[in-house]
C-alpha positions in Angstrom: 99.1 -51.2 -40.0 95.4 -51.5 -39.9 93.2 -49.5 -42.2 92.2 -46.1 -40.9 89.3 -44.0 -41.7 89.9 -40.4 -42.4 91.6 -40.5 -45.7 88.4 -41.8 -47.2 88.0 -39.2 -49.9 91.7 -39.2 -51.0 90.8 -41.1 -54.1 87.2 -40.3 -54.8 87.3 -37.7 -57.5 90.4 -39.1 -59.0 90.3 -42.9 -59.3 86.6 -42.9 -59.4 86.7 -40.8 -62.5 86.9 -44.3 -64.1 83.4 -43.6 -65.0 82.4 -44.6 -68.5 80.8 -48.0 -69.1 84.1 -49.2 -70.4 85.6 -48.6 -66.9 83.3 -51.2 -65.2 86.1 -53.7 -64.7 87.3 -51.6 -61.9 85.0 -52.0 -58.9 84.5 -48.7 -57.0 86.7 -48.3 -54.0 84.8 -48.3 -50.8 84.6 -44.6 -49.7 84.8 -45.6 -46.1 87.9 -47.7 -46.5 91.1 -46.0 -45.7 94.7 -46.5 -46.7 97.3 -44.6 -44.8 95.6 -42.1 -42.5 94.1 -42.8 -39.1 90.5 -43.4 -38.1 90.8 -41.2 -35.1 89.9 -37.8 -36.2 86.2 -37.2 -36.0 84.2 -35.7 -33.2 80.8 -35.9 -31.6 79.5 -32.3 -32.0 79.4 -29.9 -30.3 82.0 -31.1 -27.8 85.7 -31.3 -28.5 86.8 -34.6 -30.0 87.1 -37.4 -27.5 89.7 -39.0 -29.8 88.3 -42.5 -29.4 88.4 -44.5 -32.6 84.7 -45.4 -32.6 83.4 -41.8 -32.0 85.6 -40.5 -34.8 84.9 -43.3 -37.2 81.2 -43.0 -36.7 81.1 -39.2 -37.0 83.0 -39.1 -40.3 81.0 -42.0 -41.6 77.7 -40.3 -40.9 78.8 -37.1 -42.7 80.2 -38.9 -45.7 77.2 -41.2 -46.0 75.0 -38.1 -46.2 77.3 -36.8 -49.0 77.0 -40.1 -50.9 73.2 -39.8 -50.6 73.4 -36.4 -52.1 72.3 -34.7 -48.9 75.3 -32.4 -49.3 74.0 -29.5 -47.3 73.7 -31.7 -44.2 77.1 -33.3 -45.0 78.7 -29.9 -45.4 77.4 -28.8 -42.0 78.7 -32.0 -40.4 82.1 -31.7 -41.9 82.4 -28.1 -40.9 81.5 -28.9 -37.3 84.1 -31.6 -37.4 86.8 -29.2 -38.5 85.7 -26.5 -36.1 85.5 -28.7 -33.0 88.2 -31.3 -33.3 91.0 -31.1 -30.7 93.6 -28.8 -32.5 95.8 -31.1 -34.4 97.7 -30.2 -37.6 97.7 -33.7 -38.9 93.9 -33.9 -38.6 93.5 -30.6 -40.4 95.9 -31.7 -43.2 93.9 -34.9 -43.8 90.5 -33.1 -43.7 91.8 -30.4 -46.1 92.7 -33.0 -48.7 89.5 -35.0 -48.2 87.3 -31.9 -48.6 89.2 -30.7 -51.7 88.9 -34.1 -53.2 85.0 -34.0 -53.1 84.8 -30.3 -54.1 84.2 -28.7 -50.8 87.0 -26.2 -51.3 85.9 -23.7 -48.6 86.0 -26.4 -46.0 89.4 -27.4 -47.3 90.7 -23.9 -46.8 89.1 -23.8 -43.4 91.0 -26.9 -42.3 94.3 -25.6 -43.8 93.8 -22.3 -42.1 93.8 -24.0 -38.7 97.2 -25.6 -39.1 99.9 -24.0 -36.9 103.1 -25.5 -38.2 103.4 -24.3 -41.8 106.8 -26.0 -42.2 104.9 -29.3 -42.1 101.5 -28.3 -43.6 102.9 -26.0 -46.3 103.9 -28.7 -48.8 100.5 -30.4 -48.6 98.7 -27.1 -48.8 100.6 -26.2 -52.1 99.9 -29.7 -53.5 96.2 -29.4 -52.7 96.1 -26.0 -54.4 97.9 -27.2 -57.5 96.0 -30.4 -57.8 92.4 -29.4 -56.9 91.6 -25.8 -56.3 89.5 -23.9 -58.8 90.7 -20.6 -60.2 87.8 -18.6 -58.6 86.4 -19.1 -55.1 83.0 -20.7 -55.2 80.1 -19.5 -53.0 79.0 -22.0 -50.4 75.7 -22.6 -52.1 77.4 -23.3 -55.4 79.8 -25.7 -53.7 76.8 -27.5 -52.2 74.9 -27.6 -55.5 77.9 -28.9 -57.4 78.5 -31.4 -54.6 75.0 -32.8 -55.1 75.6 -33.1 -58.9 78.9 -34.9 -58.2 77.3 -37.2 -55.7 74.6 -38.1 -58.2 77.1 -38.7 -61.0 79.5 -40.9 -59.0 77.3 -42.7 -56.4 73.6 -42.6 -57.5 73.7 -43.6 -61.1 72.1 -40.4 -62.2 74.9 -39.0 -64.4 72.6 -38.1 -67.4 70.0 -36.4 -65.3 72.4 -34.5 -63.0 74.5 -33.4 -65.9 71.6 -32.3 -68.0 70.4 -30.1 -65.1 73.9 -28.7 -64.7 74.4 -27.7 -68.3 71.2 -25.6 -68.1 73.0 -23.4 -65.5 74.9 -21.3 -68.0 75.7 -18.6 -65.5 77.6 -21.0 -63.3 79.3 -22.7 -66.2 80.4 -19.3 -67.6 81.8 -18.3 -64.2 83.3 -21.6 -62.8 86.0 -23.8 -64.1 85.0 -26.5 -61.5 81.4 -26.5 -62.8 82.8 -27.3 -66.2 84.9 -30.1 -64.7 81.8 -31.6 -63.1 79.9 -31.3 -66.5 82.8 -33.1 -68.2 82.8 -35.8 -65.5 79.1 -36.4 -65.9 79.3 -36.6 -69.6 82.1 -39.1 -69.4 80.1 -41.2 -67.0 77.2 -41.1 -69.4 79.4 -42.1 -72.3 79.2 -38.8 -74.1 82.9 -38.3 -75.0 82.3 -35.3 -77.3 80.5 -33.3 -74.7 83.0 -34.4 -72.0 85.9 -33.2 -74.2 84.1 -29.8 -74.7 83.6 -29.2 -71.0 87.0 -30.3 -69.8 88.5 -28.0 -72.5 86.5 -25.1 -71.1 87.6 -25.9 -67.5 91.3 -26.0 -68.6 91.0 -22.8 -70.5 89.8 -21.1 -67.3 92.3 -22.9 -65.1 95.2 -24.5 -67.1 97.3 -25.4 -64.1 94.7 -27.6 -62.4 96.1 -31.1 -62.3 92.8 -32.8 -61.6 91.4 -31.3 -64.8 94.3 -32.7 -66.7 93.8 -36.0 -65.1 90.2 -36.2 -66.3 91.3 -35.0 -69.8 93.7 -37.9 -70.0 90.9 -40.3 -69.0 88.6 -38.9 -71.6 91.2 -39.1 -74.3 92.0 -42.7 -73.3 88.5 -43.7 -74.4 88.6 -41.8 -77.6 90.0 -42.5 -81.1 93.6 -41.7 -80.2 94.1 -43.1 -76.8 97.9 -42.9 -76.9 97.6 -39.1 -76.7 96.4 -39.6 -73.1 100.0 -40.6 -72.3 101.2 -37.2 -73.4 98.9 -35.6 -70.8 100.3 -38.0 -68.2 103.8 -36.9 -69.0 102.8 -33.3 -68.7 101.3 -34.0 -65.3 104.4 -35.8 -64.2 106.4 -32.6 -64.8 104.2 -30.7 -62.4 105.8 -29.8 -59.0 104.0 -32.2 -56.6 106.1 -33.0 -53.6 104.1 -34.9 -51.1 103.9 -38.7 -51.1 100.2 -39.0 -51.6 100.0 -36.7 -54.5 103.0 -38.5 -56.2 101.0 -41.7 -55.7 98.0 -40.2 -57.4 100.0 -39.4 -60.5 101.6 -42.8 -60.6 98.2 -44.4 -60.2 96.8 -42.3 -63.1 99.7 -43.3 -65.3 99.1 -47.0 -64.7 95.4 -46.6 -65.3 95.9 -44.9 -68.6 98.4 -47.6 -69.7 95.8 -50.1 -68.8 93.3 -48.4 -71.1 95.7 -47.9 -74.0 97.6 -51.3 -74.2 96.7 -53.7 -76.9 97.2 -57.2 -75.4 95.2 -58.6 -72.5 98.4 -59.5 -70.6 99.7 -55.9 -70.8 96.4 -54.5 -69.8 96.1 -56.7 -66.8 99.7 -56.0 -65.8 99.0 -52.2 -65.7 95.7 -52.7 -64.0 97.4 -54.7 -61.4 100.0 -51.9 -61.0 97.1 -49.4 -60.7 95.6 -51.5 -57.8 99.1 -51.6 -56.2 99.3 -47.9 -56.2 95.8 -47.7 -54.7 97.0 -50.1 -52.0 94.4 -52.7 -53.1 96.9 -55.5 -52.6 94.6 -58.5 -52.8 93.0 -57.1 -56.0 96.5 -56.4 -57.4 97.6 -59.9 -56.7 94.5 -61.4 -58.4 94.8 -59.2 -61.4 98.5 -59.9 -61.9 97.9 -63.6 -61.5 95.5 -63.3 -64.4 98.2 -61.6 -66.5 100.6 -64.5 -66.3 101.2 -65.8 -69.9 101.7 -69.4 -71.0 104.6 -68.1 -73.2 107.9 -69.0 -71.6 110.0 -65.9 -70.7 107.1 -63.4 -71.1 106.3 -63.0 -67.4 109.3 -61.2 -66.1 107.6 -57.9 -65.3 104.5 -59.6 -64.0 106.4 -61.8 -61.6 108.5 -58.8 -60.5 105.5 -56.7 -59.5 103.7 -59.7 -58.1 106.7 -60.4 -55.8 106.5 -56.8 -54.6 102.8 -57.2 -53.8 103.3 -60.5 -52.0 106.1 -59.0 -49.9 104.0 -56.0 -48.9 101.2 -58.5 -48.0 103.7 -60.3 -45.7 103.4 -63.4 -47.9 107.2 -63.8 -47.8 107.4 -67.4 -49.2 105.3 -66.5 -52.2 107.3 -63.3 -52.6 110.6 -65.3 -52.7 109.3 -67.9 -55.1 107.9 -65.2 -57.5 111.0 -63.0 -57.3 113.2 -65.9 -58.1 111.1 -66.7 -61.2 111.3 -63.0 -62.2 115.1 -63.0 -61.6 115.6 -66.0 -63.9 113.8 -64.2 -66.7 115.4 -60.8 -66.2 118.1 -60.3 -63.6 118.2 -56.6 -64.0 114.6 -55.7 -63.2 114.8 -53.0 -60.4 111.5 -54.2 -58.8 112.8 -57.8 -58.6 116.2 -56.7 -57.2 114.6 -54.6 -54.6 112.4 -57.4 -53.4 115.3 -59.8 -53.3 117.2 -57.2 -51.3 114.3 -56.8 -48.9 114.1 -60.6 -48.5 117.8 -60.9 -47.9 117.6 -58.1 -45.3 114.7 -59.8 -43.6 116.9 -63.0 -43.4 119.9 -60.9 -42.1 121.9 -61.8 -45.2 123.3 -58.3 -45.5 126.0 -59.2 -48.0 123.4 -60.4 -50.5 121.2 -57.4 -49.7 124.0 -55.0 -50.6 124.5 -56.6 -54.0 120.8 -56.6 -54.8 120.3 -53.0 -53.7 123.3 -51.8 -55.6 122.0 -53.4 -58.8 118.5 -52.1 -58.2 119.5 -48.4 -58.2 117.9 -46.3 -61.0 117.6 -42.6 -61.7 113.8 -42.8 -61.3 113.6 -44.0 -57.7 115.4 -43.2 -54.4 114.2 -46.3 -52.6 117.0 -48.7 -53.6 119.6 -46.2 -52.5 117.9 -45.7 -49.2 117.8 -49.5 -48.7 121.4 -49.6 -49.5 122.3 -46.9 -47.0 120.2 -48.6 -44.3 122.1 -51.9 -45.0 125.4 -50.1 -44.6 124.1 -48.8 -41.2 123.4 -52.3 -40.1 127.0 -53.2 -41.0 128.3 -50.3 -39.0 129.4 -48.4 -42.1 127.9 -45.1 -41.1 130.0 -42.9 -43.4 129.0 -44.9 -46.5 125.4 -44.5 -45.5 125.8 -40.8 -44.9 127.2 -40.3 -48.3 124.3 -42.1 -49.9 121.7 -40.1 -48.0 123.4 -36.8 -49.0 123.5 -37.9 -52.6 119.8 -38.9 -52.6 118.8 -35.5 -51.2 120.8 -33.7 -53.9 118.9 -35.8 -56.5 115.3 -36.3 -55.2 113.0 -33.7 -53.6 110.6 -36.2 -52.2 112.9 -38.6 -50.4 111.4 -38.3 -46.9 113.3 -41.3 -45.6 116.6 -39.6 -46.5 115.6 -36.4 -44.6 114.6 -38.6 -41.7 117.8 -40.5 -41.6 120.0 -37.4 -41.8 117.9 -35.9 -39.0 118.7 -38.8 -36.8 122.5 -38.5 -37.5 123.0 -34.8 -37.6 121.8 -32.8 -34.6 122.3 -29.5 -36.4 119.6 -30.6 -38.9 117.4 -32.7 -36.7 114.4 -30.5 -36.2 114.4 -29.0 -39.7 114.8 -32.4 -41.4 112.2 -34.2 -39.3 109.7 -31.5 -40.3 110.8 -31.9 -44.0 110.2 -35.6 -43.8 106.7 -35.1 -42.3 105.9 -32.3 -44.8 106.4 -34.8 -47.6 104.7 -37.7 -45.9 102.5 -36.7 -43.0 101.5 -40.3 -42.4 105.1 -41.2 -41.6 104.7 -42.4 -38.0 108.4 -42.6 -37.2 108.8 -38.9 -38.0 106.1 -37.9 -35.5 107.6 -40.2 -32.8 111.1 -38.8 -33.2 109.8 -35.2 -33.3 108.1 -35.9 -30.0 111.4 -37.5 -28.7 113.3 -34.4 -29.7 110.8 -32.1 -28.0 111.0 -34.2 -24.8 114.8 -33.9 -24.9 114.3 -30.1 -25.1 111.8 -30.0 -22.4 108.9 -29.1 -24.7 106.4 -31.5 -23.3 103.2 -29.9 -24.6 104.5 -30.2 -28.2 105.7 -33.7 -27.6 102.2 -34.7 -26.3 100.5 -33.4 -29.5 102.9 -35.2 -31.8 102.6 -38.4 -29.8 98.9 -38.1 -30.2 99.3 -38.2 -34.0 101.6 -41.2 -33.8 98.9 -42.9 -31.8 96.3 -42.1 -34.4 98.5 -43.8 -37.0 99.4 -46.9 -35.0 98.2 -47.3 -31.5 100.4 -50.4 -31.0 103.8 -48.8 -31.4 105.9 -49.5 -28.3 107.8 -46.2 -28.7 104.6 -44.2 -28.3 103.9 -45.7 -24.9 107.5 -45.2 -23.8 107.6 -41.5 -24.7 104.1 -40.9 -23.4 105.4 -42.4 -20.1 108.2 -39.8 -20.1 105.6 -37.1 -20.6 103.5 -38.4 -17.7 106.7 -38.7 -15.6 107.5 -35.0 -16.2 103.9 -34.1 -15.2 104.3 -36.0 -11.9 101.8 -38.7 -12.9 103.9 -41.6 -11.7 101.3 -44.3 -11.9 100.3 -43.3 -15.5 104.0 -43.2 -16.4 104.6 -46.7 -15.1 101.5 -48.0 -16.9 102.8 -46.6 -20.1 106.2 -48.1 -19.6 104.7 -51.5 -18.9 102.5 -51.2 -22.1 105.7 -50.4 -24.1 107.3 -53.6 -22.7 104.2 -55.7 -23.5 104.6 -54.6 -27.1 108.4 -54.9 -27.1 109.8 -56.9 -24.1 113.4 -56.1 -25.2 113.0 -52.3 -25.1 115.8 -51.4 -22.7 114.8 -47.7 -22.1 111.4 -48.8 -20.7 113.0 -51.5 -18.6 115.3 -48.9 -17.0 112.3 -46.7 -16.2 110.6 -49.4 -14.1 113.9 -50.9 -12.8 113.8 -54.2 -14.6 
């Protein structure tokens, strides 16, 4: 899936808290580069969104560029217009809410969340945003804009000392706002002043001890101090926090690998964890290069590196490299779950389901639901539906974030279909298949307006999914738009010539 624009800020205040001089090995992530969320969610004010990729990309890029240049008042206005005027769409509001919270525009985040209509889907993200980002006390608009300017100067404009020095003079705001203390800590960390950074992050956490973003910064500060191993204790505390959505789980995993990178002693270990960090940030090329640099000349020392590198290659669709690297890892350690999962995925890709079953069974751990899901999916391919069902049920009893298990149960149990499709999307709003099947269910129920909205989201995520055009054709057909319906069915067949339902619609 191609990169999409609107999740630009998902990682800004977090990963880019790698801000001391010691952090310079990590190049800043392009704030206009997106990972999992579509580029089609911005508008040309004051009209409603046209929903064309270029309009949306450009509108958001303009607003964010103003934020980067510390013209936060103007950016704030642009973002607000975007939220107010976009065609009503829960997914767009969810993405904007997380983006705005990530750069400290909390009032705009709440504005976006308030516009969502299906709380069964948006509720999980809303709670995660609150636990991860939100300050204990609501900030005035002018204070948000001011702190946004300070943040922008710290992160983007190489003015951490000047901006922080100005902020610490504002004793009234620091006394009243935990977020202001967080920004002061961030600025001092960027300036290399760990003592002051520790003081201000301690103040922030006294005022708001549940805020995960504050704990994250505290771990980063400690990782640069005299007892860096203590940062891992903070990470363990964070991992115990109730975060349920996929993206926030990823944030925590990313933090853990970053702290391990900062605390490990040998260069090989450091590069391994740095590569893992890039993997969680979906920086796959950078992850591959970093892991390659971690390969040791010592025989038998590269099992973990090869395992993770094989995963990276597989996700990059470099299947021959993935196979070669996974085989090297397997020879060193035949029980590494990452290696086994990759070998299972390669076997599935080659339709060797017998081998896939073995690898997936051996890959199962108490820490991850993915090997079990892969095992169940393989049973489905072998027409062993009952074995698959039992695994999905077991996964749901064990893991709260297994959105694929909710999705699979939804497809096989009509009594749970609607509720479980929504649960899957609540955990992972970027899960395209969930939106498409929710639209399908609504079409089956004659709820064509709802189907159209959910298909629109699927299109945002991937405009080349053949199922989107098929179901959109069904919507057009119901509306009496025969020519549009046929055009959609033909587009579906261009993308997938073997899609029988579309063939039937145009009598092929």
